[in-house]
Structure formats: structure tokens, C-alpha cells
N, C-alpha and C positions, 0 to 999 in steps of 0.2 A: 504494500500500500504506500501511497505517497501522501505527504502533508497536503492539507487543503490549500487551494489557490490563494485565499486571502492571507494565510500565514506566510506563504512564499512572497507575496507582494509586500507584506509588512516588513519582512526581513530585507527585501530589496530597497524599500524606502529608507529604512534606517541606515543601511550601509551607504546608499547613495548620498544621503545628507551628510554623513560623516566624511565621505570622500571629497565633498566639495571643497573643503579647506586644503586638501592635498593637491587636487587637480585644477581647481579654479577655472572651470570651463566658461567660455564666453556666454553660453546659453544654459544657465544653471537649471532652469525649470525643465528644459528639454532633456538635459542630462539625466535628471532625476526620473522623468517620465520614461525614458528609454530603459533605465536600470530596473524600474518597477515592472515594466512590460517584459523585459528579458528574464526576470525572475520566474516567469511562467514557461519559458521556452523548453527546458529539459523534458517537461511532461508532454511534449509533442508525440512521444511514443506511447502515450496512454489514451485510449479512445475516448474516455469520459472526462478528460481533463478540461480545465478552464480555458486553456489556449485553444484546444480543439473545438470548444463550444463557441469561442469568440471568432475563430477563423476555421470554419468547417472543412475547407479544402486541405488543411494540414493533417486531417485524420488518416490520410494515405500513409503517413509515417508510422502510425500505430499498427497498420496492417503489415508493414514490412519489417519493422524493428521491434525487438523484445523490450518490454518496459524495464527500466533500470539497467539497460545495457549501454550501448555506445553513447546515447544522448545523456546518460547520467555519469559521464566521465569528464575529465578536464579537456579532452581533445576538441570538442565543438567550441568551447569558450576560447581556446587558443586559436583555432582556425578562424572564428569570427573576428577576433581582435586583429589577426594578421591581415585579413581581407580589408577591414576598415583602415588599418595602418597603410596598406599598400596604396589605397586611394586618397591618402593624406587626410583621413578622417579619424585620426587616432583617438580623439576625445569621445567619439561615438563608440569606437571599439572598446574603450575603457568602460563606458557605461554598460554596454552589452555584456562584456566579460564579467563585470562586477555583479550585475543582476543574475547572470547565469550561475556564477560561483556561489552566490548566496543561496540559490535553490539547492545546489549540491550540499552546501553546509547544512541547511535545515533538514534535508532528507537524511543526512548522516546522523541526525539525532534520533531517527526512528529505528524501531526494532529491525526493520528490513535492511536499513543502511544502504550504502552505495559502494561500488567498486570504482574508485577514482581513475584507475588506469586501464579499464576495459577497452578493447580486447587485448591490449599489449601485455599486461601483467595484472597481478591481483594486489590491490591495496584497498581492502574492504574496511570501511569505517561505519560503525553502527552504534546506536544509542538505545534508549529505553522507552521512547515515546511511541504510543499507539495513535495512529491517525484518527482524528476526531475525538480522542480521549481527553481526559481531564488535563493531562500534562501538556497536550498540544495547546489547549486553551490558556493554561498558565503561561506557557512560553509566549503565546500570542500577546497576552496581557503585559508581560515584561517588555517585549519588543515595542509594543505600542506606547507603553509608559516611557521607555527610553527615547522613542521618536518624539513624543511630546516634550520631553525635557530638552532634547536637542533643538527642536523648533523654538521653544521658549527662549533658549539661550541665544539663538540666532536673531531673534526679534528684539531682544532687550539690549 
């Protein structure tokens, strides 16, 4: 099982806001929006995912790829970053990679975990959270609280 879409988006938002002070992109709002959206991308290999509901044509990936296989490794994040970097859009590549990697991090907290180096090698990272369970909601609450504190600090 995968974490719920809103949990992935919350992680993406928090990390993107924190990254603004390091990368200082010209278009901060767009940077954050891209990172939040990209936090949904790894679940392109899961037919019922939020990304596949938002963009139904992407469901083809769920028919071809196994869930928590290639798309739940670091390789797509690196390839996407490299592609944007090649076209001199590295700030977008950073936002995409950050969002993507936050998804992998949050899925690594679940009991199913992720193999970060699939299919090249095995580096399985897994935690204790059950999808939709109490601990996912506690984690979501902590992430949203930290996001609120970060926003409050940015605005004051």
C-alpha cells in the first residue's frame, strides 16, 4: 500500500518551502506548486492513485509497471532532474526531484517500504506506518503543523 495522496502532497509542500531558502528560485510559488505536484508522480504505477485520477491517461503506466518498482526508486527523480538541467531549467528539475524524493521518503515510512535502487540493486527502507492508519494521520498532522510554522515564520 502507498500513503494517501494528501500526505504525499503535504510532505512535498513542507520540503519545498524549506528548500526555498537554499535554492531561491525566481518563481517561488511555481517552484512550490511543481514540488507538490511531483510528490504524486511515483504513484503513476498504481491504478487508483491520485495522479492517475487527476490525469487518467497516465494509468497506462500502472498496466505496464509493478507498483513500488522502478517508479519508487531514485532513478526517475535523477532522470527528470537531468532532463530539466539539460534544457537549462534546473530550478524546475530541483522542484520535480524534491517532490519526487519526498514521496519516496514518506513511502519509506510505511510497512511496505521502498527499494530505492530498483532494479539495479536492493536498498529497501521501510517503517511502521499503515496506510490510512492512525500513524499516517499523526504524521500528516506533524507535517502540516511544521508547514504552518514554516509559513508563519516566512510571513512574520
